[in-house]
C-alpha positions in Angstrom: -11.0 7.3 -3.1 -13.1 4.3 -3.9 -14.7 1.9 -1.5 -12.2 -0.3 0.3 -12.9 -3.4 2.4 -12.4 -3.2 6.2 -9.8 -6.0 6.1 -7.7 -4.2 3.6 -8.1 -0.9 5.4 -7.0 -2.4 8.7 -4.0 -4.1 7.1 -2.9 -0.8 5.7 -3.4 0.8 9.1 -1.3 -1.9 10.8 1.6 -1.2 8.4 1.2 2.6 9.1 1.5 2.0 12.8 4.7 0.0 12.6 6.5 1.9 9.8 5.3 5.5 9.8 4.5 5.8 13.5 7.4 3.6 14.5 5.4 2.0 17.3 6.5 -1.2 19.0 4.5 -4.4 18.3 2.9 -4.2 21.7 1.7 -0.6 21.3 0.5 -1.2 17.8 -1.4 -4.3 19.0 -3.1 -2.1 21.7 -4.1 0.4 19.1 -5.6 -2.3 17.0 -7.5 -3.7 20.0 -8.9 -0.2 20.5 -9.9 -0.2 16.9 -11.7 -3.5 17.5 -13.8 -1.7 20.1 -14.6 1.1 17.6 -15.7 -1.4 15.0 -17.8 -3.2 17.6 -19.4 0.1 18.5 -20.1 0.8 14.8 -21.6 -2.7 14.5 -24.0 -2.0 17.4 -24.9 1.4 16.1 -25.1 0.3 12.4 -22.5 2.9 11.4 -19.3 3.1 9.4 -16.0 4.0 11.1 -14.8 6.0 8.1 -17.9 8.2 8.2 -18.3 8.9 11.9 -18.7 12.4 13.2 -17.2 14.0 16.2 -20.4 13.5 18.3 -20.3 9.7 17.4 -16.7 9.5 18.5 -17.5 11.3 21.8 -20.3 8.7 22.4 -17.9 5.9 21.7 -15.2 7.3 24.0 -17.8 7.7 26.8 -19.0 4.2 26.4 -15.4 2.8 26.8 -14.8 5.1 29.8 -17.7 3.5 31.6 -16.0 0.2 31.2 -12.6 1.4 32.4 -12.0 4.7 34.1 -8.2 4.3 34.3 -6.7 7.6 32.9 -3.8 5.8 31.1 -6.3 3.5 29.4 -8.5 6.4 28.5 -5.6 8.3 27.1 -4.4 5.4 25.0 -7.9 4.8 23.5 -8.2 8.4 22.5 -4.7 8.4 21.2 -5.6 5.3 19.2 -8.6 7.1 17.8 -6.6 10.1 16.9 -4.0 7.9 15.2 -6.6 6.0 13.1 -8.3 9.2 11.8 -4.9 10.8 11.1 -4.2 7.7 9.0 -7.5 8.0 7.2 -6.9 11.7 6.6 -3.3 11.3 5.4 -4.3 8.6 2.9 -7.3 10.7 1.8 -10.0 8.2 2.9 -11.6 11.3 4.6 -11.5 15.0 4.0 -11.6 16.1 7.7 -10.5 14.6 11.0 -13.6 14.1 13.3 -11.4 13.2 16.2 -9.8 16.7 16.5 -12.0 17.8 19.3 -11.6 14.7 21.5 -10.0 15.8 24.8 -6.9 13.9 25.9 -6.8 13.2 29.7 -3.5 14.0 31.4 -1.0 11.1 31.3 2.7 10.5 31.7 5.0 11.5 28.8 6.1 8.7 26.5 9.6 9.1 25.3 10.6 7.2 22.2 13.7 5.1 21.9 16.7 7.1 20.7 20.1 5.8 19.5 23.3 7.2 20.8 25.9 8.4 18.3 27.9 5.3 19.1 24.9 3.1 18.4 24.4 4.8 15.0 28.0 4.1 14.2 27.6 0.5 15.1 24.5 0.3 12.9 26.3 1.6 9.8 29.3 -0.7 10.5 27.1 -3.7 9.9 26.5 -2.8 6.3 28.3 -5.0 3.8 29.6 -2.5 1.3 30.7 -5.3 -1.0 27.1 -6.5 -1.5 24.9 -5.2 -4.3 22.8 -3.2 -1.9 25.6 -2.0 0.4 26.0 1.6 -0.9 22.2 1.9 -1.3 21.6 0.8 2.3 24.3 3.1 3.7 22.8 6.0 1.7 19.4 5.1 3.2 20.7 5.2 6.8 22.5 8.5 6.2 19.3 10.1 4.7 17.2 9.0 7.6 19.6 9.9 10.3 21.4 12.9 8.6 18.2 14.7 7.5 15.5 13.3 9.8 13.3 12.0 7.0 10.2 9.9 7.6 10.4 6.5 5.9 7.4 7.5 3.7 9.3 10.6 2.5 12.4 8.5 1.8 10.7 5.9 -0.4 8.8 8.7 -2.3 12.0 10.7 -2.9 12.6 11.5 -6.5 15.9 12.2 -8.3 14.3 15.4 -9.7 13.7 16.6 -6.1 17.4 16.3 -5.2 19.5 19.4 -6.0 23.0 18.1 -5.5 24.8 21.3 -6.5 22.8 23.3 -3.9 23.0 20.5 -1.3 19.2 20.5 -0.8 16.3 18.2 -1.5 12.6 19.0 -1.8 10.6 16.7 0.5 6.9 16.0 0.1 5.7 15.5 3.6 2.4 14.8 5.3 -0.7 16.4 3.8 1.3 17.1 0.5 3.2 19.8 2.3 6.6 20.5 0.8 9.8 21.6 2.6 13.4 22.1 1.7 15.8 19.9 3.7 19.6 20.2 3.5 21.5 17.0 2.6 24.3 16.3 5.0 27.9 15.9 3.6 27.9 12.2 4.7 24.5 11.6 3.0 25.8 13.3 -0.1 28.9 11.2 -0.2 27.1 7.9 0.2 24.3 8.9 -2.1 26.9 9.6 -4.8 28.3 6.1 -4.4 24.8 4.7 -4.7 24.1 6.7 -7.8 27.2 5.2 -9.5 25.9 1.7 -8.7 22.3 2.6 -9.5 23.3 3.3 -13.1 24.0 -0.4 -13.6 20.7 -1.6 -11.9 17.6 -2.6 -13.9 14.9 0.0 -13.7 11.2 -0.8 -14.2 9.1 1.5 -16.4 7.7 4.3 -14.2 10.5 4.0 -11.6 13.1 6.0 -13.5 12.9 9.0 -11.2 12.7 7.2 -7.8 15.9 7.7 -5.8 15.9 4.3 -4.1 15.1 1.0 -5.9 14.9 -2.6 -4.9 17.0 -5.2 -6.8 14.2 -5.7 -9.3 14.3 -2.1 -10.3 11.0 -1.1 -8.6 10.7 1.7 -6.0 11.7 0.6 -2.5 8.8 0.0 -0.1 8.5 1.2 3.5 8.4 -2.4 4.7 11.7 -3.1 3.0 13.4 -0.1 4.7 11.9 -1.3 8.0 13.5 -4.7 7.5 16.9 -3.2 6.5 17.0 -1.0 9.7 15.8 -3.7 12.0 18.3 -6.3 10.7 21.2 -3.9 11.0 20.2 -3.1 14.6 20.0 -6.8 15.5 23.4 -7.4 13.9 24.9 -4.5 15.9 23.6 -6.0 19.1 21.3 -3.0 19.9 18.6 -4.1 22.3 16.3 -1.1 21.8 13.3 -1.3 19.5 14.8 0.2 16.3 12.8 1.3 13.2 13.4 4.0 10.6 11.5 6.4 12.9 14.1 5.8 15.6 16.7 7.4 13.3 14.4 10.4 12.8 14.1 10.7 16.6 17.8 10.3 17.0 18.5 13.0 14.4 16.3 15.5 16.3 17.6 14.7 19.7 21.3 14.9 18.7 20.6 18.2 16.9 19.1 19.6 20.1 21.8 18.3 22.3 24.4 20.0 20.1 22.7 23.4 20.4 20.4 23.6 17.4 17.4 25.9 17.8 14.0 24.1 18.4 12.4 26.1 15.6 15.1 24.9 13.2 14.5 21.3 14.2 10.7 21.9 13.7 11.3 23.1 10.2 13.6 20.3 9.3 11.2 17.6 10.6 8.2 19.2 9.0 6.2 19.5 12.2 3.2 21.7 11.9 3.1 22.6 15.6 6.1 23.5 17.8 4.5 21.4 20.6 5.3 18.3 18.6 9.0 19.2 18.4 9.1 20.1 22.1 9.1 16.3 22.8 12.8 16.4 22.2 13.4 18.9 25.0 12.0 16.2 27.3 14.4 13.7 25.8 17.2 16.1 26.5 16.2 16.6 30.1 16.0 12.8 30.5 19.6 12.6 29.3 20.7 15.3 31.8 19.1 13.3 34.6 20.9 10.1 33.5 24.2 12.1 33.5 23.7 13.2 37.1 22.9 9.7 38.3 25.9 8.3 36.4 28.6 10.9 37.1 27.7 12.7 40.3 29.8 11.3 43.3 26.8 11.4 45.6 25.1 8.8 43.4 28.1 6.4 43.1 
């Protein structure tokens, strides 16, 4: 990939944090502040963040630890570094991740927001099906929640990758890895309605095979999907921080709560490591604890 200015790179990283990682504004801002520290370190050492090696990152991390030895701050800084270089690797700015060997100090587990089934229902009830985008937006929600897609996977989805007769779709995930994902009956139904309407929409040259379009006939963007989900959550009165990634978390959590095998969920989500999927076992345990507090008579 050609040379890209720091300002443009950081703008793209900011979008990545909010949309693909699904981080809150506060957490994303903390990650960006940590990136400021990395850029300051590079300025002092006359180096380029994109071309740092693992030993450079170790020296940077050690320099920040001398300033603040708080384990939670240390963990967040390292997490921010991992996030930045995963972003660079995913978007092919680099060929290898120099942050892989950075050790993460022990810290408390962060559990992402998850919607209840009732909240998901409230979300979909806010969609105005009489509007031009109504069936499209309902199909988007059903794809995100019904199949656990990342928002980047949703906007990149092609009609030629959806096998409606077989009820599967071919998803191109992180690192260009492909996986087959079943299409839920609800998603199939609403996607069918959307396809009937899509036939009457304008389509820009080059966008003919994209599953989801904006009203000008161009492929839908991640930012637009973020706004759609956010606005629906606000209209439904949901106080949690809700993004497209929240629907992916909710999909996995509800699958686990209803007895799905963790390995099945791993495959559906496209997680390379089972340890990433194991996060949802912690979410499930948290729900069990809430149930005890709420329903056991000793806690009334």
